[in-house]
C-alpha positions as CSV (number, residue, x, y, z in Angstrom):
1,M,-3.6,-149.5,-56.6
2,P,-7.1,-148.0,-56.8
3,E,-7.4,-146.3,-60.2
4,L,-10.5,-144.9,-62.0
5,P,-12.4,-148.2,-62.3
6,E,-11.7,-149.2,-58.6
7,V,-12.7,-145.8,-57.3
8,E,-15.8,-145.6,-59.5
9,T,-16.8,-149.0,-58.2
10,M,-16.4,-147.7,-54.6
11,V,-18.5,-144.7,-55.4
12,R,-21.3,-146.8,-56.9
13,G,-21.1,-149.3,-54.1
14,I,-21.4,-146.8,-51.2
15,R,-23.8,-144.4,-52.9
16,P,-27.1,-146.3,-52.1
17,F,-26.1,-146.5,-48.4
18,V,-24.7,-142.9,-47.9
19,A,-26.5,-140.4,-50.3
20,G,-29.3,-138.6,-48.6
21,R,-28.3,-139.5,-45.1
22,K,-27.2,-137.3,-42.2
23,L,-23.8,-137.6,-40.6
24,V,-24.4,-138.2,-36.9
25,G,-20.9,-139.3,-35.9
26,F,-17.3,-139.3,-37.0
27,R,-14.3,-140.9,-35.3
28,R,-10.7,-141.8,-35.9
29,C,-10.2,-145.4,-35.2
30,P,-7.4,-146.7,-32.9
31,C,-4.6,-147.7,-35.2
32,R,-0.9,-148.2,-34.4
33,C,0.2,-148.3,-38.0
34,R,1.5,-145.3,-40.1
35,P,-1.2,-142.6,-39.8
36,I,-3.1,-141.4,-42.8
37,V,-3.3,-137.7,-43.7
38,L,-6.5,-136.4,-42.1
39,T,-7.3,-132.7,-42.6
40,P,-8.5,-130.9,-40.5
41,P,-8.1,-132.9,-37.3
42,A,-11.0,-135.1,-36.2
43,P,-12.4,-132.5,-33.6
44,A,-12.6,-129.8,-36.3
45,I,-14.3,-132.3,-38.6
46,V,-16.9,-133.1,-36.0
47,R,-17.7,-129.5,-35.4
48,R,-18.1,-128.7,-39.1
49,A,-19.7,-131.9,-40.5
50,L,-22.0,-133.4,-37.8
51,G,-25.6,-132.8,-38.6
52,Q,-24.9,-132.2,-42.3
53,T,-26.6,-134.4,-45.0
54,V,-24.6,-136.1,-47.7
55,V,-26.3,-134.8,-50.8
56,A,-24.2,-136.5,-53.4
57,V,-21.5,-139.3,-53.7
58,R,-19.3,-138.9,-56.8
59,R,-15.8,-139.5,-58.2
60,R,-13.3,-136.9,-59.2
61,A,-10.4,-138.6,-61.0
62,K,-9.1,-141.1,-58.5
63,R,-10.9,-139.6,-55.5
64,V,-14.2,-140.4,-53.7
65,V,-16.1,-137.2,-52.9
66,L,-19.0,-136.9,-50.4
67,D,-20.8,-133.6,-50.9
68,L,-22.4,-132.1,-47.8
69,C,-25.5,-129.9,-47.8
70,N,-23.4,-126.9,-46.4
71,G,-21.1,-126.9,-49.5
72,D,-18.2,-128.7,-47.7
73,A,-17.1,-132.1,-49.1
74,F,-15.1,-135.0,-47.8
75,V,-12.5,-135.9,-50.4
76,I,-11.1,-139.3,-50.0
77,E,-8.0,-140.4,-52.0
78,P,-7.4,-144.1,-51.4
79,R,-4.0,-144.2,-53.2
80,M,-2.2,-147.6,-53.0
81,T,-4.2,-149.6,-50.6
82,G,-7.1,-147.5,-49.2
83,L,-10.6,-148.8,-49.3
84,V,-14.0,-147.1,-48.7
85,L,-16.4,-149.7,-47.4
86,V,-20.0,-150.1,-46.1
87,A,-19.3,-153.8,-45.2
88,D,-17.1,-155.1,-42.4
89,P,-13.4,-154.2,-43.2
90,P,-10.8,-156.8,-44.1
91,D,-9.3,-156.4,-40.5
92,L,-9.5,-154.1,-37.6
93,K,-5.7,-153.4,-37.4
94,H,-5.7,-151.1,-40.4
95,L,-9.1,-149.5,-39.9
96,R,-8.7,-145.7,-39.9
97,L,-12.0,-143.8,-39.9
98,E,-15.7,-144.3,-39.3
99,W,-18.5,-142.1,-40.5
100,I,-21.8,-142.8,-38.7
101,L,-24.9,-142.1,-40.6
102,S,-28.6,-141.6,-39.6
103,G,-31.1,-144.4,-39.9
104,D,-32.0,-147.6,-38.1
105,D,-30.6,-150.2,-40.6
106,A,-27.6,-152.4,-40.1
107,Q,-25.3,-150.5,-42.5
108,R,-25.0,-147.1,-40.8
109,S,-21.2,-147.1,-40.8
110,L,-18.9,-146.0,-43.7
111,W,-15.3,-147.1,-43.1
112,F,-12.0,-146.0,-44.5
113,W,-9.4,-148.8,-44.3
114,D,-5.8,-148.5,-45.4
115,C,-3.0,-151.1,-44.7
116,R,-0.2,-148.9,-45.8
117,G,-1.4,-145.6,-44.5
118,L,-0.8,-143.7,-47.9
119,G,-4.4,-142.5,-48.3
120,T,-5.7,-139.0,-47.5
121,V,-9.0,-137.8,-46.2
122,R,-9.8,-134.1,-46.3
123,L,-12.9,-132.1,-45.4
124,L,-12.7,-129.2,-47.9
125,S,-14.6,-125.9,-48.2
126,P,-15.9,-124.9,-51.6
127,A,-12.9,-122.7,-52.2
128,E,-10.5,-125.5,-51.3
129,Q,-12.4,-127.9,-53.6
130,A,-12.0,-125.5,-56.5
131,D,-8.2,-125.3,-55.8
132,I,-7.5,-129.0,-55.3
133,L,-10.1,-130.6,-57.6
134,G,-10.3,-127.8,-60.3
135,D,-9.1,-127.7,-63.8
136,A,-5.7,-126.3,-62.8
137,R,-4.9,-129.4,-60.9
138,L,-6.7,-132.1,-62.7
139,G,-7.3,-132.7,-66.4
140,P,-10.6,-133.8,-67.9
141,D,-11.9,-137.2,-66.8
142,A,-10.6,-140.1,-68.9
143,L,-14.2,-141.3,-69.6
144,A,-15.3,-137.9,-70.8
145,M,-12.7,-136.9,-73.3
146,S,-13.4,-136.5,-77.0
147,D,-11.1,-137.3,-79.8
148,R,-10.4,-133.6,-80.1
149,E,-9.4,-133.3,-76.4
150,W,-7.1,-136.3,-76.8
151,R,-5.4,-134.6,-79.8
152,L,-4.9,-131.3,-78.1
153,R,-3.6,-132.8,-74.8
154,C,-1.3,-135.4,-76.5
155,G,-0.1,-132.8,-78.9
156,A,1.1,-130.6,-76.0
157,T,3.7,-133.0,-74.7
158,T,6.6,-134.9,-76.3
159,R,6.8,-137.4,-73.4
160,P,6.3,-141.0,-74.1
161,I,2.6,-141.7,-74.3
162,K,2.6,-144.1,-71.4
163,V,4.2,-141.5,-69.1
164,A,1.8,-138.9,-70.4
165,L,-1.2,-141.0,-69.5
166,L,-0.1,-141.1,-65.9
167,D,0.0,-137.2,-65.7
168,Q,-3.3,-136.4,-63.9
169,K,-3.1,-132.8,-65.3
170,L,-3.3,-134.2,-68.8
171,V,-6.0,-136.7,-68.2
172,A,-7.6,-137.6,-64.9
173,G,-8.1,-141.1,-63.6
174,I,-5.6,-143.4,-65.5
175,G,-3.0,-145.2,-63.4
176,N,-0.2,-147.5,-64.2
177,L,-2.1,-150.8,-64.7
178,Y,-4.8,-149.4,-67.0
179,A,-2.3,-147.3,-69.0
180,S,-0.6,-150.6,-70.1
181,E,-3.9,-152.3,-70.9
182,I,-5.2,-149.2,-72.9
183,L,-2.1,-148.9,-75.0
184,H,-2.1,-152.6,-75.8
185,L,-5.7,-152.4,-77.0
186,A,-4.9,-149.3,-79.0
187,R,-1.8,-151.0,-80.6
188,I,0.4,-148.1,-79.6
189,H,4.0,-148.5,-78.4
190,P,4.3,-147.1,-74.9
191,G,7.6,-145.3,-75.8
192,R,6.1,-143.4,-78.7
193,S,6.0,-139.6,-78.2
194,A,2.5,-138.4,-77.3
195,A,2.9,-135.5,-79.7
196,A,3.8,-137.8,-82.6
197,L,0.5,-139.7,-82.5
198,G,-1.5,-139.4,-85.6
199,A,-5.3,-139.0,-86.0
200,R,-6.0,-142.7,-86.4
201,Q,-3.8,-143.5,-83.4
202,I,-5.6,-140.8,-81.3
203,S,-8.9,-142.3,-82.3
204,R,-7.9,-145.8,-81.3
205,L,-6.5,-144.4,-78.0
206,A,-9.8,-142.7,-77.2
207,R,-11.8,-145.8,-78.0
208,A,-9.4,-148.1,-76.1
209,T,-9.5,-145.9,-73.0
210,A,-13.3,-146.1,-72.9
211,Q,-13.4,-149.8,-73.6
212,V,-10.8,-150.8,-71.0
213,L,-12.1,-148.6,-68.2
214,E,-15.8,-149.4,-68.8
215,A,-15.0,-153.1,-68.9
216,A,-13.1,-152.8,-65.7
217,I,-15.9,-151.0,-64.0
218,R,-18.4,-153.7,-65.0
219,C,-16.0,-156.2,-63.4
220,E,-15.8,-154.0,-60.3
221,G,-12.1,-153.4,-60.7
222,S,-8.9,-155.5,-60.6
223,T,-7.9,-157.4,-57.4
224,L,-4.2,-158.4,-57.8
225,G,-2.2,-161.1,-56.1
226,D,-1.8,-159.1,-52.9
227,G,-5.6,-158.9,-52.5
228,S,-5.3,-155.3,-51.4
229,Y,-8.2,-153.9,-53.5
230,R,-11.7,-154.8,-52.4
231,N,-15.0,-153.2,-53.5
232,A,-17.4,-151.4,-51.1
233,L,-18.8,-154.7,-49.9
234,N,-15.3,-156.1,-49.2
235,Q,-15.5,-158.3,-52.3
236,A,-12.8,-158.9,-54.9
237,G,-13.0,-157.4,-58.3
238,S,-12.5,-159.7,-61.4
239,Y,-11.0,-157.6,-64.2
240,Q,-7.6,-159.1,-63.4
241,N,-8.8,-162.1,-65.3
242,A,-9.1,-160.0,-68.4
243,H,-5.6,-158.4,-68.3
244,R,-3.8,-158.8,-71.7
245,V,-0.4,-157.5,-70.7
246,Y,-0.2,-156.1,-67.2
247,D,2.1,-158.3,-65.0
248,R,2.5,-160.9,-67.8
249,A,6.2,-160.3,-68.6
250,D,7.8,-163.2,-70.6
251,K,4.4,-164.8,-71.4
252,R,2.9,-165.2,-74.9
253,C,0.7,-162.4,-76.0
254,L,-3.0,-163.3,-75.7
255,S,-3.9,-161.0,-78.6
256,C,-1.6,-161.9,-81.4
257,G,-0.2,-165.2,-80.2
258,R,3.2,-164.4,-81.6
259,G,4.8,-161.8,-79.4
260,T,6.2,-162.2,-75.9
261,I,5.2,-159.6,-73.3
262,L,8.0,-157.3,-72.4
263,R,8.5,-155.3,-69.2
264,I,10.3,-152.0,-69.3
265,V,10.6,-149.1,-66.8
266,Q,9.3,-145.7,-67.6
267,A,9.3,-142.9,-65.1
268,Q,10.1,-145.5,-62.4
269,R,7.0,-147.5,-63.1
270,S,6.6,-150.9,-64.8
271,T,5.2,-150.9,-68.4
272,F,4.0,-154.1,-70.0
273,F,3.5,-154.4,-73.8
274,C,3.7,-156.7,-76.8
275,P,6.5,-155.8,-79.3
276,K,4.5,-157.5,-82.1
277,C,1.1,-155.9,-81.5
278,Q,2.4,-152.4,-80.4
279,Q,4.7,-151.3,-83.1
280,E,3.2,-147.9,-83.9
């Protein structure tokens, strides 16, 4: 589930405890569940990364990036249920990795926890970073796009706008939940062709993207009914309380009070929208 707001919240949560500290240990935790993708294997990571200082903690799309002083970087992709934590994890059964940092304070460990085992953790060289995180693989960040970039990128595809928003090569960071919320705020029908959006619709889309994502970051993300997402301190986010359409099928629209939220399937993903508010 972690999308841009959740990953940004993880980054902001771990940065004070990780940036500027030396990596003095790394281990793969005992876990009998489906293994996560770890590249290269742990012994190679130990050889390459121990003794290196974490010079920056940042986000690239829906990934947490730990930059090391030698140019390598840990690239952590939480995917559906992965969490990057500095507090005690939700349980030990699904604990995957531990980074041990220099210092004498209580929070010397950085954890990766993943109950479904879909996450990936990679230690990448500068060349590998350019290949995997570069512009050929990922579009501009959703929080950094201008109206002009939105026009150019939407104009290049005839796919439904909801489907286009999920394409990380078009715009990086937006996932299924926030795509529905963004389109609702922008009053755009999710089935409308991206290339058919006019200048006013593009402007509303750009503003709605910033408003929804920034509000979700302030609320430290959305923790849904399964409770799978937690912030870096193992606490729930609160933006789920502000959802206008997501997972509200058959309920009255909170915006117009007249429409009933519909659920449709687009590209094998659920889309929620109000047919009264979103007619354009």
